[in-house]
Structure formats: C-alpha cells, structure tokens
OpenMM code with the backbone's topology and positions (N, CA, C; nanometers):
from openmm import Vec3, app, unit

residues = "MET SER CYS TYR LEU GLY LEU ASP TYR GLY LEU ARG ARG ILE GLY ILE ALA ALA SER ASP PRO ALA LYS SER LEU ALA PHE ALA LEU ALA THR HIS VAL GLU GLY ARG ASP GLY SER ILE LEU ALA ARG LEU ARG GLU LEU ILE THR ASP ARG THR VAL ILE GLY LEU VAL LEU GLY LEU PRO LEU THR ALA ASP GLY ARG GLU GLY ASP MET ALA ALA ARG VAL ARG LYS PHE ALA ARG ARG LEU ALA ARG GLU PHE GLU VAL GLU VAL ILE LEU TRP ASP GLU ARG PHE SER SER ALA GLU ALA ASP ARG TYR LEU GLY GLY GLY ARG GLY SER ARG LYS GLU ASP ARG ASP ALA VAL ALA ALA GLN ILE ILE LEU GLN SER TYR LEU ASP SER ARG LYS ALA GLN ALA ARG SER ARG LYS GLU GLN PRO".split()
positions = [
    Vec3(0.0845, -0.1184, 0.0000),
    Vec3(0.0000, 0.0000, 0.0000),
    Vec3(0.0891, 0.1249, 0.0000),
    Vec3(0.0428, 0.2248, -0.0666),
    Vec3(0.1200, 0.3479, -0.0796),
    Vec3(0.0760, 0.4525, 0.0221),
    Vec3(0.1580, 0.5569, 0.0354),
    Vec3(0.1253, 0.6651, 0.1282),
    Vec3(0.1926, 0.7938, 0.0836),
    Vec3(0.1657, 0.9000, 0.1561),
    Vec3(0.2314, 1.0291, 0.1377),
    Vec3(0.3221, 1.0547, 0.2575),
    Vec3(0.4281, 1.1325, 0.2339),
    Vec3(0.5082, 1.1863, 0.3427),
    Vec3(0.4833, 1.3360, 0.3491),
    Vec3(0.4773, 1.3891, 0.4698),
    Vec3(0.4669, 1.5323, 0.4907),
    Vec3(0.5986, 1.5822, 0.5479),
    Vec3(0.6424, 1.7004, 0.5026),
    Vec3(0.7697, 1.7560, 0.5477),
    Vec3(0.7512, 1.9000, 0.5928),
    Vec3(0.8034, 1.9291, 0.7109),
    Vec3(0.8098, 2.0663, 0.7620),
    Vec3(0.9560, 2.1076, 0.7552),
    Vec3(0.9907, 2.1833, 0.6511),
    Vec3(1.1295, 2.2177, 0.6227),
    Vec3(1.1775, 2.3328, 0.7099),
    Vec3(1.2956, 2.3149, 0.7655),
    Vec3(1.3628, 2.4208, 0.8391),
    Vec3(1.5114, 2.4144, 0.8088),
    Vec3(1.5836, 2.5184, 0.8426),
    Vec3(1.7267, 2.5217, 0.8118),
    Vec3(1.8049, 2.4182, 0.8919),
    Vec3(1.7631, 2.3929, 1.0157),
    Vec3(1.8328, 2.2945, 1.1001),
    Vec3(1.7560, 2.1637, 1.1161),
    Vec3(1.6254, 2.1700, 1.1088),
    Vec3(1.5436, 2.0514, 1.1326),
    Vec3(1.4360, 2.0386, 1.0248),
    Vec3(1.4045, 1.9122, 0.9922),
    Vec3(1.2950, 1.8833, 0.8993),
    Vec3(1.2046, 1.7828, 0.9680),
    Vec3(1.0811, 1.8255, 0.9967),
    Vec3(0.9830, 1.7347, 1.0538),
    Vec3(0.9297, 1.6424, 0.9454),
    Vec3(0.9066, 1.5170, 0.9828),
    Vec3(0.8608, 1.4165, 0.8863),
    Vec3(0.7359, 1.3481, 0.9418),
    Vec3(0.6342, 1.3369, 0.8568),
    Vec3(0.5108, 1.2666, 0.8917),
    Vec3(0.4755, 1.1734, 0.7759),
    Vec3(0.3914, 1.0756, 0.8031),
    Vec3(0.3458, 0.9826, 0.6993),
    Vec3(0.1963, 0.9637, 0.7103),
    Vec3(0.1348, 0.9352, 0.5976),
    Vec3(-0.0079, 0.9031, 0.5991),
    Vec3(-0.0253, 0.7534, 0.6186),
    Vec3(-0.1461, 0.7165, 0.6548),
    Vec3(-0.1802, 0.5751, 0.6580),
    Vec3(-0.2002, 0.5285, 0.5129),
    Vec3(-0.2058, 0.3974, 0.4888),
    Vec3(-0.2228, 0.3491, 0.3512),
    Vec3(-0.3527, 0.3970, 0.2846),
    Vec3(-0.4552, 0.4259, 0.3635),
    Vec3(-0.5811, 0.4749, 0.3067),
    Vec3(-0.5726, 0.6225, 0.2684),
    Vec3(-0.4634, 0.6857, 0.3077),
    Vec3(-0.4389, 0.8273, 0.2798),
    Vec3(-0.5449, 0.9173, 0.3424),
    Vec3(-0.5872, 0.8797, 0.4651),
    Vec3(-0.6853, 0.9587, 0.5393),
    Vec3(-0.6276, 1.0246, 0.6621),
    Vec3(-0.5309, 0.9611, 0.7261),
    Vec3(-0.4752, 1.0127, 0.8513),
    Vec3(-0.3241, 1.0312, 0.8406),
    Vec3(-0.2749, 1.1365, 0.9039),
    Vec3(-0.1313, 1.1645, 0.9082),
    Vec3(-0.0786, 1.1364, 1.0481),
    Vec3(0.0447, 1.0886, 1.0543),
    Vec3(0.1100, 1.0567, 1.1806),
    Vec3(0.2509, 1.1145, 1.1815),
    Vec3(0.2888, 1.1798, 1.2894),
    Vec3(0.4252, 1.2304, 1.3035),
    Vec3(0.5202, 1.1117, 1.3121),
    Vec3(0.6299, 1.1170, 1.2369),
    Vec3(0.7283, 1.0081, 1.2395),
    Vec3(0.8531, 1.0466, 1.3159),
    Vec3(0.9169, 1.1560, 1.2730),
    Vec3(1.0476, 1.1911, 1.3291),
    Vec3(1.0838, 1.3324, 1.2875),
    Vec3(1.1930, 1.3790, 1.3429),
    Vec3(1.2523, 1.5046, 1.2991),
    Vec3(1.3973, 1.4766, 1.2630),
    Vec3(1.4329, 1.5138, 1.1424),
    Vec3(1.5707, 1.4990, 1.0949),
    Vec3(1.6469, 1.6247, 1.1322),
    Vec3(1.7570, 1.6081, 1.2040),
    Vec3(1.8382, 1.7223, 1.2465),
    Vec3(1.9630, 1.7274, 1.1590),
    Vec3(1.9774, 1.8389, 1.0885),
    Vec3(2.0919, 1.8597, 1.0004),
    Vec3(2.2206, 1.8562, 1.0813),
    Vec3(2.3214, 1.7852, 1.0297),
    Vec3(2.4497, 1.7766, 1.0976),
    Vec3(2.4579, 1.6653, 1.2001),
    Vec3(2.3444, 1.6108, 1.2401),
    Vec3(2.3435, 1.5028, 1.3387),
    Vec3(2.2971, 1.3714, 1.2778),
    Vec3(2.1980, 1.3813, 1.1903),
    Vec3(2.1300, 1.2617, 1.1412),
    Vec3(2.1717, 1.2178, 1.0012),
    Vec3(2.2803, 1.2718, 0.9486),
    Vec3(2.3234, 1.2319, 0.8148),
    Vec3(2.2443, 1.3030, 0.7071),
    Vec3(2.2398, 1.2432, 0.5923),
    Vec3(2.1763, 1.3027, 0.4744),
    Vec3(2.0245, 1.2909, 0.4796),
    Vec3(1.9570, 1.4041, 0.4634),
    Vec3(1.8104, 1.4005, 0.4571),
    Vec3(1.7650, 1.3253, 0.3322),
    Vec3(1.8401, 1.3371, 0.2237),
    Vec3(1.8025, 1.2668, 0.1009),
    Vec3(1.8104, 1.1154, 0.1199),
    Vec3(1.9124, 1.0681, 0.1904),
    Vec3(1.9234, 0.9242, 0.2174),
    Vec3(1.8073, 0.8769, 0.3043),
    Vec3(1.7725, 0.9557, 0.4056),
    Vec3(1.6601, 0.9194, 0.4937),
    Vec3(1.5293, 0.9155, 0.4162),
    Vec3(1.5070, 1.0155, 0.3305),
    Vec3(1.3840, 1.0177, 0.2512),
    Vec3(1.3812, 0.9021, 0.1514),
    Vec3(1.4948, 0.8717, 0.0924),
    Vec3(1.5010, 0.7593, -0.0021),
    Vec3(1.4588, 0.6293, 0.0681),
    Vec3(1.5094, 0.6109, 0.1897),
    Vec3(1.4744, 0.4922, 0.2685),
    Vec3(1.3234, 0.4881, 0.2964),
    Vec3(1.2680, 0.6000, 0.3397),
    Vec3(1.1244, 0.6055, 0.3689),
    Vec3(1.0403, 0.5849, 0.2425),
    Vec3(1.0813, 0.6464, 0.1329),
    Vec3(1.0072, 0.6340, 0.0065),
    Vec3(1.0018, 0.4891, -0.0375),
    Vec3(1.1122, 0.4184, -0.0230),
    Vec3(1.1180, 0.2778, -0.0617),
    Vec3(1.0393, 0.1902, 0.0358),
    Vec3(1.0665, 0.2056, 0.1646),
    Vec3(1.0033, 0.1201, 0.2657),
    Vec3(0.8527, 0.1374, 0.2723),
    Vec3(0.8040, 0.2583, 0.2517),
    Vec3(0.6617, 0.2866, 0.2677),
    Vec3(0.5876, 0.3031, 0.1352),
    Vec3(0.6541, 0.2810, 0.0237),
    Vec3(0.5947, 0.2987, -0.1083),
    Vec3(0.5279, 0.4354, -0.1176),
    Vec3(0.6068, 0.5374, -0.0994),
    Vec3(0.5577, 0.6752, -0.0988),
    Vec3(0.5260, 0.7192, -0.2418),
    Vec3(0.4085, 0.7813, -0.2593),
    Vec3(0.3687, 0.8300, -0.3915),
    Vec3(0.3793, 0.9819, -0.4027),
    Vec3(0.3975, 1.0495, -0.2891),
    Vec3(0.4090, 1.1949, -0.2944),
    Vec3(0.4691, 1.2518, -0.1683),
    Vec3(0.5399, 1.3631, -0.1856),
    Vec3(0.5973, 1.4373, -0.0734),
    Vec3(0.5218, 1.5690, -0.0632),
    Vec3(0.4597, 1.5934, 0.0520),
    Vec3(0.3852, 1.7171, 0.0753),
    Vec3(0.4749, 1.8061, 0.1603),
    Vec3(0.5238, 1.9110, 0.0980),
    Vec3(0.6228, 1.9989, 0.1589),
    Vec3(0.5555, 2.1296, 0.1987),
    Vec3(0.5630, 2.1625, 0.3277),
    Vec3(0.5014, 2.2854, 0.3759),
    Vec3(0.5661, 2.4084, 0.3150),
    Vec3(0.4835, 2.4974, 0.2600),
    Vec3(0.5312, 2.6227, 0.2021),
    Vec3(0.4984, 2.7355, 0.2988),
    Vec3(0.6012, 2.7973, 0.3571),
    Vec3(0.5765, 2.9018, 0.4569),
    Vec3(0.5402, 3.0350, 0.3909),
    Vec3(0.4152, 3.0713, 0.4043),
    Vec3(0.3659, 3.1982, 0.3529),
    Vec3(0.3457, 3.2939, 0.4692),
    Vec3(0.3481, 3.4220, 0.4394),
    Vec3(0.3179, 3.5210, 0.5428),
    Vec3(0.1677, 3.5171, 0.5699),
    Vec3(0.1244, 3.5838, 0.6757),
    Vec3(-0.0170, 3.5831, 0.7120),
    Vec3(-0.1054, 3.6329, 0.5980),
    Vec3(-0.0535, 3.7235, 0.5157),
    Vec3(-0.1342, 3.7736, 0.4035),
    Vec3(-0.1094, 3.6967, 0.2737),
    Vec3(-0.0397, 3.5823, 0.2816),
    Vec3(-0.0251, 3.4938, 0.1670),
    Vec3(0.0943, 3.5191, 0.0773),
    Vec3(0.1827, 3.6097, 0.1168),
    Vec3(0.3008, 3.6366, 0.0352),
    Vec3(0.4131, 3.5394, 0.0685),
    Vec3(0.5085, 3.5289, -0.0248),
    Vec3(0.6250, 3.4439, -0.0040),
    Vec3(0.7447, 3.5290, 0.0348),
    Vec3(0.8204, 3.4798, 0.1315),
    Vec3(0.9419, 3.5483, 0.1749),
    Vec3(1.0643, 3.4648, 0.1436),
    Vec3(1.1735, 3.4943, 0.2133),
    Vec3(1.3000, 3.4238, 0.1905),
    Vec3(1.2891, 3.2741, 0.2174),
    Vec3(1.2201, 3.2375, 0.3238),
    Vec3(1.2102, 3.0953, 0.3578),
    Vec3(1.1294, 3.0197, 0.2524),
    Vec3(1.0269, 3.0808, 0.1975),
    Vec3(0.9491, 3.0158, 0.0921),
    Vec3(1.0378, 2.9889, -0.0294),
    Vec3(1.1281, 3.0812, -0.0608),
    Vec3(1.2202, 3.0607, -0.1728),
    Vec3(1.3114, 2.9407, -0.1447),
    Vec3(1.3565, 2.9263, -0.0206),
    Vec3(1.4400, 2.8112, 0.0163),
    Vec3(1.3620, 2.6809, 0.0044),
    Vec3(1.2351, 2.6840, 0.0455),
    Vec3(1.1514, 2.5645, 0.0359),
    Vec3(1.1301, 2.5274, -0.1109),
    Vec3(1.1059, 2.6246, -0.1953),
    Vec3(1.0889, 2.5968, -0.3384),
    Vec3(1.2164, 2.5341, -0.3971),
    Vec3(1.3319, 2.5832, -0.3554),
    Vec3(1.4598, 2.5275, -0.4013),
    Vec3(1.4735, 2.3821, -0.3543),
    Vec3(1.4379, 2.3552, -0.2284),
    Vec3(1.4425, 2.2192, -0.1746),
    Vec3(1.3442, 2.1296, -0.2506),
    Vec3(1.2266, 2.1817, -0.2837),
    Vec3(1.1269, 2.1050, -0.3592),
    Vec3(1.1822, 2.0649, -0.4965),
    Vec3(1.2508, 2.1567, -0.5632),
    Vec3(1.3113, 2.1240, -0.6938),
    Vec3(1.4159, 2.0135, -0.6784),
    Vec3(1.4925, 2.0217, -0.5693),
    Vec3(1.5932, 1.9176, -0.5422),
    Vec3(1.5270, 1.7820, -0.5198),
    Vec3(1.4196, 1.7802, -0.4431),
    Vec3(1.3474, 1.6549, -0.4190),
    Vec3(1.2904, 1.5982, -0.5486),
    Vec3(1.2366, 1.6854, -0.6334),
    Vec3(1.1791, 1.6411, -0.7601),
    Vec3(1.2860, 1.5798, -0.8512),
    Vec3(1.4081, 1.6325, -0.8461),
    Vec3(1.5176, 1.5761, -0.9258),
    Vec3(1.5640, 1.4412, -0.8689),
    Vec3(1.5638, 1.4286, -0.7370),
    Vec3(1.6167, 1.3090, -0.6700),
    Vec3(1.5231, 1.1891, -0.6743),
    Vec3(1.3928, 1.2158, -0.6624),
    Vec3(1.2972, 1.1070, -0.6437),
    Vec3(1.1906, 1.1079, -0.7520),
    Vec3(1.1396, 0.9911, -0.7828),
    Vec3(1.0364, 0.9782, -0.8842),
    Vec3(0.8984, 0.9764, -0.8186),
    Vec3(0.8733, 1.0755, -0.7350),
    Vec3(0.7425, 1.0916, -0.6716),
    Vec3(0.7002, 1.2370, -0.6890),
    Vec3(0.5718, 1.2587, -0.6788),
    Vec3(0.5188, 1.3942, -0.6889),
    Vec3(0.5626, 1.4755, -0.5671),
    Vec3(0.6023, 1.6003, -0.5894),
    Vec3(0.6358, 1.6921, -0.4802),
    Vec3(0.5297, 1.8011, -0.4804),
    Vec3(0.4566, 1.8112, -0.3703),
    Vec3(0.3443, 1.9032, -0.3582),
    Vec3(0.3786, 2.0099, -0.2560),
    Vec3(0.3716, 2.1357, -0.2957),
    Vec3(0.3909, 2.2458, -0.2015),
    Vec3(0.2554, 2.2785, -0.1405),
    Vec3(0.2510, 2.2875, -0.0068),
    Vec3(0.1239, 2.3062, 0.0633),
    Vec3(0.1372, 2.4177, 0.1658),
    Vec3(0.0425, 2.5082, 0.1659),
    Vec3(0.0408, 2.6213, 0.2587),
    Vec3(0.0520, 2.5710, 0.4026),
    Vec3(0.1558, 2.6168, 0.4714),
    Vec3(0.1774, 2.5711, 0.6090),
    Vec3(0.1548, 2.6803, 0.7120),
    Vec3(0.0889, 2.7881, 0.6723),
    Vec3(0.0690, 2.8979, 0.7676),
    Vec3(0.0119, 2.8466, 0.8992),
    Vec3(0.0738, 2.8877, 1.0063),
    Vec3(0.0301, 2.8608, 1.1446),
    Vec3(0.0457, 2.7148, 1.1881),
    Vec3(0.1115, 2.6291, 1.1081),
    Vec3(0.1249, 2.4884, 1.1480),
    Vec3(0.2128, 2.4730, 1.2724),
    Vec3(0.3175, 2.5543, 1.2863),
    Vec3(0.4024, 2.5442, 1.4052),
    Vec3(0.3283, 2.5912, 1.5299),
    Vec3(0.2498, 2.6970, 1.5168),
    Vec3(0.1700, 2.7443, 1.6308),
    Vec3(0.0665, 2.6395, 1.6697),
    Vec3(0.0058, 2.5763, 1.5704),
    Vec3(-0.0919, 2.4709, 1.5983),
    Vec3(-0.0223, 2.3511, 1.6639),
    Vec3(0.0991, 2.3202, 1.6208),
    Vec3(0.1753, 2.2109, 1.6826),
    Vec3(0.2057, 2.2429, 1.8285),
    Vec3(0.2399, 2.3683, 1.8564),
    Vec3(0.2639, 2.4090, 1.9956),
    Vec3(0.1391, 2.3873, 2.0805),
    Vec3(0.0233, 2.4255, 2.0284),
    Vec3(-0.1024, 2.4047, 2.1023),
    Vec3(-0.1287, 2.2563, 2.1242),
    Vec3(-0.1039, 2.1766, 2.0214),
    Vec3(-0.1247, 2.0327, 2.0294),
    Vec3(-0.0348, 1.9703, 2.1368),
    Vec3(0.0883, 2.0199, 2.1451),
    Vec3(0.1839, 1.9645, 2.2417),
    Vec3(0.1670, 2.0220, 2.3814),
    Vec3(0.0761, 2.1171, 2.3961),
    Vec3(0.0461, 2.1689, 2.5280),
    Vec3(0.1405, 2.2765, 2.5772),
    Vec3(0.1835, 2.3612, 2.4899),
    Vec3(0.2677, 2.4735, 2.5331),
    Vec3(0.3988, 2.4758, 2.4589),
    Vec3(0.4323, 2.5901, 2.4080),
    Vec3(0.5481, 2.6059, 2.3219),
    Vec3(0.6817, 2.5891, 2.3918),
    Vec3(0.7058, 2.6560, 2.5004),
    Vec3(0.8400, 2.6606, 2.5567),
    Vec3(0.8842, 2.5271, 2.6171),
    Vec3(0.7932, 2.4525, 2.6752),
    Vec3(0.8319, 2.3273, 2.7385),
    Vec3(0.8464, 2.2117, 2.6418),
    Vec3(0.7834, 2.2211, 2.5254),
    Vec3(0.7897, 2.1101, 2.4311),
    Vec3(0.9205, 2.1148, 2.3526),
    Vec3(0.9706, 1.9989, 2.3198),
    Vec3(1.0950, 1.9904, 2.2444),
    Vec3(1.0725, 2.0376, 2.1014),
    Vec3(1.1675, 2.1115, 2.0469),
    Vec3(1.1557, 2.1632, 1.9108),
    Vec3(1.1430, 2.0500, 1.8102),
    Vec3(1.2097, 1.9387, 1.8351),
    Vec3(1.2016, 1.8256, 1.7433),
    Vec3(1.0601, 1.7685, 1.7397),
    Vec3(0.9959, 1.7580, 1.8551),
    Vec3(0.8575, 1.7106, 1.8587),
    Vec3(0.7682, 1.8058, 1.7807),
    Vec3(0.7898, 1.9338, 1.8009),
    Vec3(0.7090, 2.0357, 1.7341),
    Vec3(0.7215, 2.0245, 1.5823),
    Vec3(0.8421, 2.0014, 1.5313),
    Vec3(0.8613, 1.9921, 1.3867),
    Vec3(0.7920, 1.8701, 1.3278),
    Vec3(0.7993, 1.7577, 1.3964),
    Vec3(0.7314, 1.6368, 1.3477),
    Vec3(0.5802, 1.6557, 1.3504),
    Vec3(0.5283, 1.7168, 1.4567),
    Vec3(0.3835, 1.7423, 1.4654),
    Vec3(0.3413, 1.8451, 1.3607),
    Vec3(0.4246, 1.9459, 1.3344),
    Vec3(0.3928, 2.0428, 1.2289),
    Vec3(0.3844, 1.9722, 1.0933),
    Vec3(0.4744, 1.8769, 1.0678),
    Vec3(0.4689, 1.7984, 0.9437),
    Vec3(0.3389, 1.7184, 0.9373),
    Vec3(0.2971, 1.6646, 1.0510),
    Vec3(0.1716, 1.5905, 1.0577),
    Vec3(0.0545, 1.6826, 1.0244),
    Vec3(0.0544, 1.8022, 1.0782),
    Vec3(-0.0540, 1.8982, 1.0547),
    Vec3(-0.0588, 1.9390, 0.9075),
    Vec3(0.0571, 1.9638, 0.8482),
    Vec3(0.0646, 1.9988, 0.7059),
    Vec3(0.0071, 1.8851, 0.6218),
    Vec3(0.0519, 1.7631, 0.6490),
    Vec3(0.0060, 1.6482, 0.5718),
    Vec3(-0.1434, 1.6232, 0.5925),
    Vec3(-0.1913, 1.6350, 0.7167),
    Vec3(-0.3342, 1.6131, 0.7419),
    Vec3(-0.4195, 1.7152, 0.6671),
    Vec3(-0.3737, 1.8393, 0.6626),
    Vec3(-0.4445, 1.9429, 0.5882),
    Vec3(-0.4554, 1.9059, 0.4404),
    Vec3(-0.3465, 1.8572, 0.3836),
    Vec3(-0.3472, 1.8142, 0.2440),
    Vec3(-0.4430, 1.6962, 0.2230),
    Vec3(-0.4352, 1.5962, 0.3097),
    Vec3(-0.5222, 1.4789, 0.2970),
    Vec3(-0.6695, 1.5184, 0.3080),
    Vec3(-0.7011, 1.6072, 0.4026),
    Vec3(-0.8396, 1.6543, 0.4186),
    Vec3(-0.8872, 1.7269, 0.2933),
    Vec3(-0.7998, 1.8048, 0.2327),
    Vec3(-0.8344, 1.8767, 0.1105),
    Vec3(-0.8633, 1.7786, -0.0036),
    Vec3(-0.7831, 1.6745, -0.0136),
    Vec3(-0.8065, 1.5713, -0.1168),
    Vec3(-0.9433, 1.5063, -0.0982),
    Vec3(-0.9767, 1.4747, 0.0277),
    Vec3(-1.1071, 1.4121, 0.0558),
    Vec3(-1.2213, 1.5054, 0.0182),
    Vec3(-1.2078, 1.6329, 0.0542),
    Vec3(-1.3123, 1.7307, 0.0236),
    Vec3(-1.3297, 1.7461, -0.1273),
    Vec3(-1.2207, 1.7483, -0.2013),
    Vec3(-1.2295, 1.7596, -0.3475),
    Vec3(-1.2968, 1.6371, -0.4073),
    Vec3(-1.2639, 1.5196, -0.3569),
    Vec3(-1.3251, 1.3967, -0.4068),
    Vec3(-1.4748, 1.3949, -0.3803),
    Vec3(-1.5152, 1.4418, -0.2595),
    Vec3(-1.6575, 1.4499, -0.2259),
    Vec3(-1.7310, 1.5448, -0.3189),
    Vec3(-1.6712, 1.6611, -0.3430),
    Vec3(-1.7392, 1.7603, -0.4278),
    Vec3(-1.7506, 1.7111, -0.5720),
    Vec3(-1.6528, 1.6329, -0.6195),
    Vec3(-1.6634, 1.5759, -0.7555),
    Vec3(-1.7771, 1.4774, -0.7617),
    Vec3(-1.7970, 1.3982, -0.6557),
    Vec3(-1.9060, 1.2984, -0.6537),
    Vec3(-2.0415, 1.3668, -0.6496),
    Vec3(-2.0498, 1.4829, -0.5842),
    Vec3(-2.1787, 1.5535, -0.5692),
    Vec3(-2.2173, 1.6312, -0.6939),
    Vec3(-2.1234, 1.6556, -0.7842),
    Vec3(-2.1552, 1.7306, -0.9052),
    Vec3(-2.2298, 1.6392, -1.0027),
    Vec3(-2.3317, 1.6952, -1.0704),
    Vec3(-2.4097, 1.6134, -1.1652),
    Vec3(-2.3304, 1.5770, -1.2891),
] * unit.nanometer
topology = app.Topology()
chain = topology.addChain("A")
for resn in residues:
    res = topology.addResidue(resn, chain)
    for name in ("N", "CA", "C"):
        topology.addAtom(name, app.Element.getBySymbol(name[0]), res)
C-alpha cells in the first residue's frame, strides 16, 4: 500500500510525517536534524522505498497575508531538489500557522521539544493536504 510523506522544512530541522495506507490520517514520524542525522536525502530515499511513498507534501511558509518570503524561496529550491532526486510527486502546501498549531497540540510552546514540534507540524501539514483531497473527491461525486 502506498502513502504520502509530509515535510516541515527548516534550516536545522525537517519534521517528517506519513499518511496511513488509506491516505486519510497523518502521523508524526520523526525530525531529521541537520548535521546530526546524516543526509536528509538518504533518509527520505529509505522512507520512500520502505513505505511505497507516492508523494511528498512539503510545507510552504507563507506570510499571514499569503506572500512568499526568503524561507518560501528556500523551500521551493528544496522542492526542486526533491523532484530531481525522487520519482514521486512533490506538492507544495500552505503551512501557515502549522508550528503554532503544533505548539497548542503539544500543550505549550516553551516546554515542548523543538524536534517534537517539527514532526507534529509535518503531521498537521500532511493532514491538511489529505483533508483537502477528501473534500475535493466528495465535491466531484456531488456534481451532476
């Protein structure tokens, strides 16, 4: 069975989440820490193979009014790199407020570990994408 991976990209850490095989629920998997955990590309290659991943949902950090800043440009560059490396779809997904929502989910920002927050943010990004897919499928079925 296939699934999606969700990624919350950061300069030092990348949160990773995966969907269930039905592509309905997202689960936080891990946080990859740059400089400690080796190559992110090697880790993603392993996950893509082991979990039969069909798409990478990469959070795109937009400002509150929907504009792109420096970090969004870095995410787009990373997305192009992923598209060259892997034969799976790379989907950019609006991640506004996902880190704040992860903090609420974890019960408070300062006490929660940043690594936990990044993995949960990846889960939130991926769940948002999965929910959108379900809603689109429902609306197609309801159209005459």
